[in-house]
TORLOMAR-550607 format. One line per 10 residues: number of its first residue (from 1); their letters; for each residue x, y, z of C-alpha. Coordinates in steps of 0.02 Angstrom, whole numbers, always signed. Example, Ala and Ser with C-alpha at 12.3 -4.5 7.8 and 13.67 -1.06 7.14 Angstrom:
2
1	as	+615,-225,+390; +684,-53,+357
//
This chain:
853
1	mrlwydkpap	+6,+9,-8; +83,+166,-58; +68,+325,-122; +189,+369,-256; +231,+516,-378; +362,+554,-512; +394,+745,-475; +390,+835,-307; +231,+947,-242; +232,+1112,-310
11	dsdlgwands	+288,+1245,-174; +125,+1334,-145; -32,+1323,-23; -113,+1220,-174; +24,+1091,-191; +23,+1065,-3; -170,+1034,-2; -165,+926,-157; +13,+856,-183; +120,+855,-22
21	ipmgngymgv	+130,+686,+90; +65,+693,+267; +156,+608,+406; +117,+636,+591; +148,+546,+759; +44,+638,+871; +162,+779,+930; +177,+854,+763; +103,+818,+587; +221,+858,+425
31	nifggtesdr	+195,+877,+258; +343,+827,+132; +347,+917,-45; +509,+819,-92; +598,+961,-199; +761,+933,-280; +834,+1105,-266; +757,+1147,-98; +641,+1027,-2; +511,+1091,+81
41	iqitenslyd	+441,+1012,+253; +300,+1117,+338; +261,+1075,+531; +116,+1086,+625; +92,+1065,+806; -94,+1063,+879; -78,+1171,+1042; +12,+1314,+938; -156,+1415,+914; -202,+1589,+892
51	wadknigfkr	-370,+1684,+905; -466,+1836,+881; -618,+1896,+939; -702,+1951,+782; -694,+1798,+649; -761,+1845,+476; -799,+1704,+359; -751,+1525,+387; -557,+1561,+373; -513,+1615,+551
61	rgvnnfaevy	-374,+1625,+656; -334,+1448,+746; -207,+1325,+726; -57,+1411,+647; +84,+1348,+554; +229,+1302,+663; +374,+1300,+547; +427,+1295,+368; +585,+1208,+347; +702,+1192,+183
71	idfghdkpan	+840,+1076,+156; +929,+1177,+9; +1036,+1047,-102; +1045,+1149,-269; +1002,+994,-380; +919,+1067,-538; +932,+921,-651; +866,+783,-564; +819,+618,-671; +740,+465,-637
81	yqreldlnqa	+635,+552,-483; +524,+457,-361; +429,+507,-203; +318,+396,-98; +231,+351,+67; +239,+173,+113; +75,+147,+213; +142,-21,+286; +292,+58,+386; +237,+250,+379
91	vssvsyeqdg	+405,+302,+283; +415,+411,+157; +541,+419,+16; +630,+524,-108; +745,+470,-243; +822,+558,-393; +1002,+551,-487; +1099,+707,-516; +1257,+723,-600; +1281,+528,-596
101	veftrdyfts	+1242,+514,-399; +1085,+433,-339; +1023,+547,-201; +900,+466,-82; +786,+523,+77; +680,+433,+208; +578,+523,+317; +482,+461,+481; +394,+518,+630; +398,+424,+768
111	ypdkvmvirl	+288,+418,+931; +395,+315,+1042; +553,+424,+1001; +436,+598,+998; +556,+655,+848; +545,+665,+662; +695,+576,+577; +774,+614,+401; +907,+531,+326; +1005,+589,+165
121	gaskpgtlsf	+1109,+476,+72; +1208,+465,-85; +1265,+318,-185; +1453,+405,-194; +1557,+445,-30; +1600,+632,-28; +1447,+693,-124; +1319,+758,-24; +1307,+951,+34; +1162,+1038,+85
131	tlrptipfig	+1090,+1180,+189; +958,+1161,+338; +848,+1318,+336; +705,+1315,+462; +608,+1466,+460; +447,+1534,+573; +294,+1591,+462; +183,+1729,+509; +289,+1826,+595; +205,+1984,+655
141	egktgsvsaa	+22,+1907,+653; +16,+1898,+842; +184,+1803,+825; +342,+1819,+890; +511,+1722,+857; +674,+1688,+807; +796,+1549,+733; +980,+1528,+773; +1113,+1391,+750; +1267,+1333,+877
151	gdtitlsgvm	+1348,+1180,+831; +1253,+1044,+761; +1073,+1122,+811; +970,+1248,+750; +854,+1317,+874; +681,+1397,+828; +582,+1469,+958; +447,+1614,+992; +273,+1663,+1070; +102,+1653,+999
161	tyfdikfegq	+47,+1809,+1100; -148,+1797,+1104; -144,+1638,+1238; +38,+1669,+1276; +106,+1513,+1203; +298,+1471,+1202; +351,+1368,+1061; +514,+1293,+1012; +586,+1161,+883; +748,+1108,+883
171	fkviptggkm	+846,+1021,+729; +1007,+922,+754; +1105,+871,+615; +1222,+731,+614; +1325,+700,+453; +1440,+566,+415; +1607,+616,+340; +1619,+792,+256; +1621,+956,+352; +1468,+1054,+455
181	eaaaqkgtis	+1454,+1244,+500; +1327,+1340,+587; +1279,+1492,+542; +1231,+1569,+723; +1121,+1729,+659; +1040,+1653,+497; +1000,+1497,+584; +1063,+1382,+468; +1185,+1221,+467; +1269,+1200,+315
191	vsdadsalil	+1354,+1019,+261; +1464,+997,+126; +1551,+827,+45; +1469,+715,+153; +1445,+524,+129; +1277,+544,+229; +1178,+628,+370; +1039,+614,+496; +921,+772,+540; +820,+736,+697
201	iavgtnyqld	+678,+857,+742; +587,+879,+914; +465,+1020,+938; +338,+1087,+1082; +254,+1224,+1180; +216,+1252,+1353; +27,+1194,+1329; -28,+1059,+1447; -196,+968,+1437; -274,+1035,+1608
211	pkvfltneps	-436,+1086,+1668; -350,+1248,+1711; -339,+1291,+1530; -524,+1290,+1488; -589,+1372,+1671; -465,+1522,+1665; -559,+1664,+1578; -387,+1786,+1531; -317,+1716,+1374; -143,+1771,+1417
221	kkladfphph	-163,+1674,+1591; -211,+1504,+1531; -42,+1434,+1515; +25,+1531,+1658; +139,+1430,+1781; +173,+1291,+1630; +370,+1269,+1609; +436,+1333,+1453; +458,+1179,+1324; +642,+1208,+1296
231	akvsgylkaa	+689,+1081,+1419; +545,+947,+1354; +614,+971,+1187; +786,+949,+1224; +758,+806,+1320; +666,+736,+1161; +818,+762,+1057; +935,+704,+1162; +857,+549,+1192; +846,+526,+1010
241	aaksydella	+1009,+577,+967; +1077,+434,+1070; +1010,+303,+959; +1058,+246,+796; +957,+280,+646; +932,+81,+641; +857,+98,+829; +751,+245,+790; +671,+154,+644; +653,-7,+734
251	nhradygeiy	+552,+95,+864; +457,+171,+755; +400,+11,+642; +365,-96,+812; +260,+49,+863; +157,+83,+701; +155,-93,+627; +84,-147,+786; -73,-49,+772; -68,-42,+566
261	drvrldlgak	-44,-228,+540; -204,-283,+643; -308,-260,+482; -293,-304,+313; -402,-276,+148; -380,-372,-8; -529,-334,-141; -416,-416,-277; -337,-272,-325; -155,-260,-436
271	vpaittdklv	-28,-116,-377; -47,-10,-528; +89,+58,-626; +27,+235,-640; +85,+370,-520; -61,+402,-378; -114,+571,-444; -140,+500,-595; -241,+348,-512; -355,+470,-423
281	daypdgassr	-397,+579,-581; -434,+407,-685; -549,+355,-528; -716,+420,-614; -675,+325,-759; -656,+149,-672; -459,+132,-712; -383,+33,-568; -524,+70,-447; -499,-81,-335
291	yleelafqfg	-324,-11,-287; -383,+162,-235; -538,+83,-134; -424,-26,-31; -284,+126,-27; -413,+251,+45; -472,+120,+167; -304,+100,+253; -259,+284,+226; -387,+329,+329
301	rymlicssrp	-306,+218,+476; -144,+283,+432; -207,+470,+472; -287,+410,+644; -115,+327,+682; -27,+488,+633; -141,+600,+712; -227,+526,+890; -109,+463,+1007; -105,+449,+1188
311	gtlpphlqgi	-7,+602,+1276; -72,+706,+1120; -203,+815,+1063; -354,+737,+969; -357,+775,+786; -472,+914,+728; -548,+980,+574; -389,+957,+484; -322,+805,+576; -147,+861,+626
321	wnvyarppws	-100,+954,+469; -126,+1160,+439; -12,+1271,+337; -123,+1433,+353; -126,+1567,+482; -309,+1571,+464; -347,+1403,+441; -535,+1334,+377; -651,+1343,+532; -493,+1380,+633
331	sqylhdtnvq	-458,+1199,+640; -582,+1173,+772; -658,+1027,+856; -840,+1024,+814; -954,+896,+907; -1087,+883,+783; -1025,+773,+689; -832,+803,+630; -747,+759,+798; -858,+596,+798
341	mayapvfcan	-812,+562,+619; -634,+570,+654; -647,+435,+774; -773,+326,+681; -641,+204,+635; -551,+196,+793; -648,+44,+858; -710,-59,+705; -550,-46,+622; -464,-108,+766
351	mpelfesyad	-383,+42,+847; -449,+69,+1008; -307,+130,+1112; -311,+302,+996; -459,+350,+1076; -346,+397,+1228; -321,+560,+1142; -492,+614,+1164; -535,+531,+1326; -412,+632,+1392
361	ffkafeprqr	-453,+779,+1296; -641,+772,+1375; -559,+735,+1539; -495,+910,+1524; -652,+1004,+1476; -770,+922,+1570; -749,+1047,+1719; -809,+1178,+1603; -950,+1101,+1550; -1009,+1063,+1712
371	eyatqylkqy	-1035,+1244,+1748; -1120,+1271,+1588; -1238,+1112,+1649; -1280,+1232,+1795; -1312,+1372,+1677; -1425,+1295,+1572; -1518,+1231,+1703; -1555,+1392,+1795; -1592,+1444,+1621; -1723,+1321,+1547
381	npsqldpkgd	-1779,+1215,+1690; -1732,+1288,+1862; -1858,+1154,+1959; -1717,+1017,+1925; -1572,+1115,+1958; -1463,+1030,+2094; -1411,+1190,+2196; -1252,+1112,+2253; -1193,+1092,+2072; -1242,+901,+2050
391	ngwsgpfwan	-1308,+937,+1880; -1180,+827,+1774; -1105,+903,+1602; -1181,+968,+1452; -1147,+929,+1282; -1032,+1073,+1191; -1038,+1114,+1023; -849,+1172,+954; -703,+1185,+1050; -521,+1216,+1019
401	pyiipgkspv	-352,+1170,+1146; -398,+1325,+1230; -595,+1371,+1233; -743,+1286,+1244; -890,+1404,+1243; -1065,+1385,+1287; -1220,+1330,+1200; -1229,+1373,+1016; -1409,+1362,+913; -1316,+1281,+774
411	agfgtggwia	-1329,+1096,+859; -1437,+1040,+1017; -1367,+971,+1188; -1372,+802,+1087; -1189,+824,+1062; -1175,+764,+1244; -1252,+608,+1213; -1149,+560,+1051; -994,+606,+1135; -1033,+467,+1275
421	qmfwdyydyt	-1082,+349,+1135; -900,+349,+1086; -845,+314,+1271; -986,+170,+1279; -913,+94,+1107; -733,+112,+1187; -798,-9,+1320; -911,-93,+1205; -780,-149,+1072; -660,-184,+1206
431	rdesllaetv	-754,-268,+1350; -630,-198,+1489; -722,-183,+1653; -603,-67,+1739; -602,+44,+1592; -806,+43,+1611; -780,+77,+1797; -650,+197,+1797; -681,+311,+1633; -821,+256,+1526
441	ypvmyeqanf	-964,+247,+1645; -927,+406,+1749; -950,+500,+1574; -1106,+436,+1540; -1180,+434,+1702; -1142,+627,+1732; -1213,+647,+1542; -1385,+558,+1599; -1381,+672,+1735; -1377,+831,+1655
451	asrfvqeidg	-1508,+759,+1511; -1620,+691,+1640; -1645,+867,+1731; -1647,+963,+1560; -1788,+873,+1475; -1978,+939,+1503; -2142,+850,+1493; -2231,+910,+1340; -2376,+813,+1279; -2344,+655,+1371
461	allakpsssp	-2169,+637,+1324; -1998,+715,+1402; -1933,+817,+1287; -1779,+937,+1255; -1825,+1133,+1256; -1738,+1199,+1174; -1691,+1091,+1042; -1591,+1094,+874; -1551,+981,+726; -1370,+1024,+701
471	eqkirdtvgt	-1355,+1154,+564; -1512,+1167,+495; -1601,+1335,+481; -1742,+1290,+617; -1684,+1317,+788; -1719,+1316,+973; -1879,+1213,+941; -1925,+1070,+1057; -1882,+876,+1039; -1783,+849,+894
481	tfdqqmfyen	-1743,+678,+832; -1548,+717,+854; -1581,+773,+1037; -1699,+639,+1083; -1604,+498,+1010; -1431,+552,+1084; -1532,+571,+1261; -1601,+401,+1246; -1451,+302,+1179; -1362,+367,+1328
491	hhntltaaki	-1488,+338,+1467; -1500,+157,+1387; -1302,+120,+1382; -1292,+192,+1570; -1427,+81,+1643; -1342,-70,+1539; -1153,-23,+1603; -1224,-1,+1800; -1286,-179,+1774; -1117,-225,+1736
501	lgrsddrlei	-1062,-141,+1859; -1175,-187,+1992; -1195,-11,+2019; -1345,+67,+2135; -1312,+261,+2100; -1453,+384,+2163; -1511,+429,+1986; -1513,+264,+1907; -1699,+230,+1954; -1737,+403,+1868
511	yekqlplldp	-1654,+358,+1707; -1762,+180,+1696; -1921,+278,+1724; -1861,+414,+1592; -1815,+296,+1465; -1985,+252,+1383; -2026,+431,+1384; -1888,+502,+1285; -1980,+459,+1131; -1833,+440,+1018
521	iqvgksgqik	-1920,+405,+854; -2060,+484,+763; -2108,+400,+585; -2174,+537,+464; -2319,+541,+329; -2173,+494,+183; -2126,+352,+285; -1970,+444,+339; -1871,+465,+526; -1943,+652,+566
531	efrqeefycd	-1792,+764,+602; -1908,+893,+685; -2081,+844,+788; -2169,+979,+689; -2124,+885,+516; -2263,+783,+423; -2223,+730,+258; -2034,+741,+237; -1956,+912,+253; -2119,+981,+266
541	fkgakgknsi	-2105,+1116,+418; -2154,+1298,+394; -2043,+1427,+470; -2092,+1591,+544; -2126,+1662,+367; -2228,+1509,+324; -2094,+1451,+211; -2005,+1271,+232; -1865,+1298,+306; -1790,+1125,+307
551	dphhrhtsml	-1663,+1082,+173; -1714,+918,+98; -1537,+868,+42; -1449,+942,+184; -1273,+865,+232; -1326,+826,+400; -1434,+676,+433; -1452,+692,+607; -1611,+620,+635; -1524,+436,+573
561	lgsypgqlin	-1392,+430,+729; -1486,+307,+808; -1442,+193,+649; -1263,+241,+652; -1157,+258,+755; -1301,+209,+875; -1365,+59,+905; -1557,+113,+924; -1609,+63,+762; -1534,-107,+699
571	dktpawldav	-1629,-286,+636; -1709,-299,+790; -1831,-148,+743; -1861,-186,+557; -1988,-60,+545; -1872,+98,+595; -1736,+12,+484; -1859,+25,+338; -1885,+214,+384; -1708,+262,+387
581	ektltlrtrk	-1706,+186,+210; -1845,+277,+154; -1761,+449,+231; -1597,+393,+148; -1670,+397,-28; -1769,+542,-3; -1605,+638,+69; -1527,+589,-106; -1351,+597,-170; -1350,+780,-216
591	snigwaraer	-1235,+844,-75; -1066,+849,-132; -988,+880,+47; -845,+743,+87; -899,+687,+261; -1067,+690,+213; -1026,+552,+76; -916,+454,+193; -1058,+448,+320; -1182,+405,+196
601	vafwarvhdg	-1086,+250,+150; -1105,+191,+352; -1300,+251,+345; -1333,+133,+179; -1226,-10,+252; -1308,-19,+406; -1478,-44,+316; -1383,-172,+206; -1386,-101,+67; -1210,-123,-15
611	neaylfyqdl	-1239,-62,-177; -1303,+100,-126; -1154,+129,+9; -1025,+79,-128; -1112,+210,-231; -1068,+344,-103; -891,+271,-84; -873,+294,-260; -951,+470,-262; -820,+519,-123
621	lggnylhnlf	-663,+441,-192; -701,+514,-374; -766,+680,-324; -682,+728,-155; -509,+654,-161; -356,+752,-191; -194,+681,-268; -110,+652,-92; -271,+572,-36; -320,+719,+80
631	ndhrggplfq	-508,+751,+65; -564,+900,-49; -727,+968,+89; -822,+1043,-73; -698,+1128,-177; -539,+1250,-174; -464,+1128,-140; -523,+1145,+46; -449,+1000,+164; -546,+923,+294
641	adanygatag	-495,+778,+382; -659,+694,+432; -705,+620,+265; -535,+523,+263; -574,+440,+437; -761,+414,+381; -725,+331,+227; -620,+216,+338; -764,+183,+448; -907,+158,+324
651	vaemllqsqd	-815,+31,+232; -780,-63,+393; -975,-54,+410; -994,-141,+244; -875,-283,+281; -924,-314,+456; -1074,-248,+581; -1116,-284,+760; -1238,-148,+817; -1365,-276,+878
661	hvvaplaamp	-1228,-365,+948; -1222,-496,+832; -1076,-510,+747; -1121,-510,+558; -988,-507,+422; -1015,-450,+248; -1172,-358,+294; -1182,-240,+160; -1067,-330,+13; -1095,-240,-146
671	kawpdgsyrg	-1087,-317,-318; -961,-233,-379; -813,-327,-240; -867,-520,-274; -704,-581,-230; -595,-527,-75; -552,-549,+102; -501,-439,+254; -424,-474,+407; -435,-414,+589
681	llargnfevs	-580,-300,+583; -670,-272,+776; -821,-312,+822; -936,-262,+978; -885,-387,+1120; -706,-382,+1068; -707,-509,+926; -586,-486,+783; -664,-541,+639; -587,-609,+465
691	akwaegqatr	-663,-651,+308; -644,-725,+137; -787,-726,-5; -788,-774,-185; -930,-750,-318; -1010,-634,-166; -1032,-795,-57; -924,-821,+107; -787,-961,+94; -721,-936,+279
701	levrskvggt	-742,-837,+431; -623,-844,+573; -674,-762,+719; -549,-741,+871; -633,-718,+1043; -498,-582,+1126; -593,-585,+1301; -719,-739,+1302; -904,-711,+1314; -1064,-769,+1211
711	ldlrypnvak	-1013,-756,+1023; -1196,-726,+903; -1130,-750,+731; -1242,-705,+584; -1228,-756,+395; -1357,-831,+291; -1344,-1018,+309; -1211,-1008,+439; -1300,-1151,+558; -1266,-1276,+412
721	aviktsdgkk	-1074,-1251,+395; -935,-1332,+486; -875,-1222,+634; -721,-1290,+720; -591,-1219,+823; -418,-1135,+743; -346,-1323,+795; -475,-1412,+716; -586,-1461,+860; -772,-1479,+843
731	vdfttkgsdq	-885,-1323,+905; -1043,-1337,+1006; -1158,-1199,+960; -1342,-1178,+965; -1454,-1112,+819; -1569,-972,+782; -1662,-1018,+621; -1525,-1066,+477; -1420,-887,+479; -1380,-873,+656
741	vridsakgqt	-1276,-982,+779; -1215,-951,+954; -1047,-997,+1041; -994,-1002,+1209; -813,-933,+1163; -667,-943,+1252; -542,-790,+1298; -408,-815,+1131; -494,-946,+1052; -520,-936,+864
751	yvvteiptft	-678,-1013,+785; -676,-1051,+597; -815,-1076,+487; -796,-1153,+325; -904,-1271,+205; -1034,-1131,+215; -1182,-1185,+87; -1204,-1072,-52; -1353,-940,-18; -1462,-858,-154
761	pvaaptdlki	-1565,-704,-80; -1752,-697,-121; -1805,-562,-238; -1940,-448,-153; -2089,-376,-222; -2094,-212,-269; -2213,-57,-309; -2334,-93,-159; -2488,+12,-204; -2660,+61,-117
771	akdggsqiel	-2781,+10,-265; -2942,+55,-153; -2935,+105,+38; -3126,+71,+99; -3075,+119,+289; -3095,-50,+357; -3028,-148,+218; -2885,-109,+90; -2846,-172,-64; -2663,-195,-104
781	swkasedavt	-2574,-231,-266; -2402,-249,-331; -2266,-311,-436; -2229,-502,-417; -2074,-578,-374; -1999,-704,-480; -1953,-805,-339; -2115,-798,-228; -2222,-944,-208; -2319,-852,-72
791	yklyravgna	-2325,-675,+9; -2331,-612,+197; -2398,-438,+238; -2355,-334,+402; -2402,-177,+482; -2319,-62,+596; -2442,+45,+693; -2371,+239,+699; -2209,+240,+768; -2176,+64,+810
801	pdyevvatei	-2004,-21,+800; -2071,-183,+738; -2193,-265,+627; -2321,-386,+659; -2391,-520,+533; -2561,-492,+478; -2573,-618,+341; -2472,-758,+266; -2480,-879,+106; -2539,-744,+14
811	kgssfiyqad	-2536,-782,-181; -2552,-685,-336; -2505,-497,-338; -2667,-433,-255; -2748,-449,-79; -2881,-356,+12; -2821,-338,+185; -2970,-309,+325; -2946,-278,+504; -3073,-214,+639
821	dleqipqmtl	-2956,-73,+700; -2911,+3,+531; -3023,+147,+545; -2954,+177,+709; -2761,+202,+640; -2704,+368,+568; -2551,+301,+512; -2458,+136,+472; -2317,+66,+377; -2368,-96,+272
831	kltavradgr	-2225,-223,+215; -2237,-359,+92; -2103,-491,+81; -2093,-633,-43; -2080,-832,+13; -1998,-952,-96; -2018,-1141,-95; -1889,-1182,+16; -1975,-1063,+152; -1843,-919,+156
841	eskrgatlir	-1909,-761,+145; -1847,-606,+58; -1739,-510,+167; -1806,-329,+90; -1985,-294,+44; -2098,-177,-29; -2166,-45,+93; -2295,+94,+82; -2365,+220,+231; -2565,+206,+230
851	lqp	-2640,+365,+309; -2807,+358,+362; -2924,+418,+223
//
């Protein structure tokens, strides 16, 4: 898996976004241009932040460009140039020939050693000469600093004035052979006639992840008493310099490979002969598409490993990479989808420890959110306020490393439940009870504490007031589906966790009583999941001026979060699942926003439509991916990282699902991927899953039980397959129909499923219509299924999550449905399925909404 190019990245902002190679280790993000006359390496450090009270437009002061580093070679006639990023090792390289000498460069950013390492080489001894020239960009724009050189080290240091951030970078040059000279005032080091050289880079600021930062109001005092970074950066560099290049590389490979190598995806692609920029450009026409589809999946994992490490700040809107003084949306943390999408692949793509970065960030800002929670309850529901301040924490909308502001009407308070959902997944995928007790449960319990006090009894339900659906124009309404679903999910997960831990905390009884009143799903007259309670038909909600104020093609699809990433809507709630599919169909494919396309890959996967999920993956790769695989958010190019992370998560959902705690491999496979395999994806319960398939059928499934426990495994005809342990022993299991088995798994054991009988899905009927509605009886007609010998008719009344069977053994393509209560039902969903001669029923069906005439 690699990105490769036959020329350097253009030395421009456009070249940075479209062509430079991104690397990172949590402590820094770097973008490598690979020039021959002069190589440019741009460095980002996420705590180097600027701010201004008046922000106009989306390009605002925020994360600042830490350093622009140049290595001047003067090579103006290169031949056989190649630049690449090896994803398998997270090592970038450049090679070319000049004047009969092959010059090479290797770059990596090491998390264990906290440094960037650059190795410069030449094929002939004594022919390597260069000047290292670090610079500080944007001096004078709220930023001061200087660069000096002494001996073998260049020191770059300064201050970002708004938050009084002290920053420092050190650059150590270790040549083999030749001469080295430091120009103190210029801040450069020149090496001449060397055989090879190492350059080690370490950076840091005086920022610390501490609640004080968010609780202190005066910007310039937020970092008071935190030490200058000089000692820290010097320590990083000294420790790294004491090791050889081979030792540094081995440390890096072991650390990175332990995470990256857990997952492999093979769609049968061949490594293309064309460069990655040409590969990306050719994708819309179908050239080498499988390789780019594999590459983008692993690239999202690579980016998360680069940008989210324990002890460092979590990834923001641009991950850990920024070249600007005014980055898009300030490189903030937005909690109405973007942060959650950054972490969407962290569990399913088997990298759970990378969530520690966000967990630590949350721990630092939570005390400020507790203050806000008390403030909001005083303002909106004072009767439920605890005067002693035991009011939980409220969900934020945006944040940066220094500020987490109060309520925004852009998104409702459901952001807190969405954050808590990430913590629940942290436990659910690992099943670490000490983690649940010490980290996860307190977050969920205290979020439920706030939500339980915030909701108000309205029309027999407990609703959020005020309430908003992220970034729609209608704001400060009541009980949006976004807020209600997120409150419901967290109440449910908190109660589940309490039972696991044997807890009996004071408010658990309140949560249990409130749960059925949170009313998380409302089905509209178009068969859609409503976004707003006032909505009847899809997006029919008149605002104050009598105009429809809901964007029917909006990038956000917040009313569906109970289906993804939540667990409220799943195969055990088929009527709601069908309503999700209807909503997605009505939302259409018109949005060109990268992260929205990535999210809908996952949404469509959750309704088991792999073909539709794949269309959105194609839209994303063909319409939003730049030459270096950065996501072009919506044109410009405007780099935003969340779609890169989200694409990985979406593909993972196509390959494996477990939202109802049933491990379901290949749950949404598209016809475009008839053959392939994957290894190492993670399911809830901490089951590591691998699969191989051919002609659209699984030929081998493997499930490794990492902590033991009950394994429920679902795949067509799995109950008729051969199931053995990895050492060939027969496995005892119970069955639930022909498509699901239950195994009492042992910790560390791998279960292998082979000889799975071929499965042919049953074609569903289509075009279900009401030919005549007489009130107490309904005449139905439909287009027949070619597989059906009979049909089944189901109904779901109102907002019911499940269907009830109302007729079986139906023949022909019409039916008169009679029931005593039909005239009393204002709205119901009817669903017709086909039954084949072998008794198997179609998974999908034809549905319609019947409204009382």
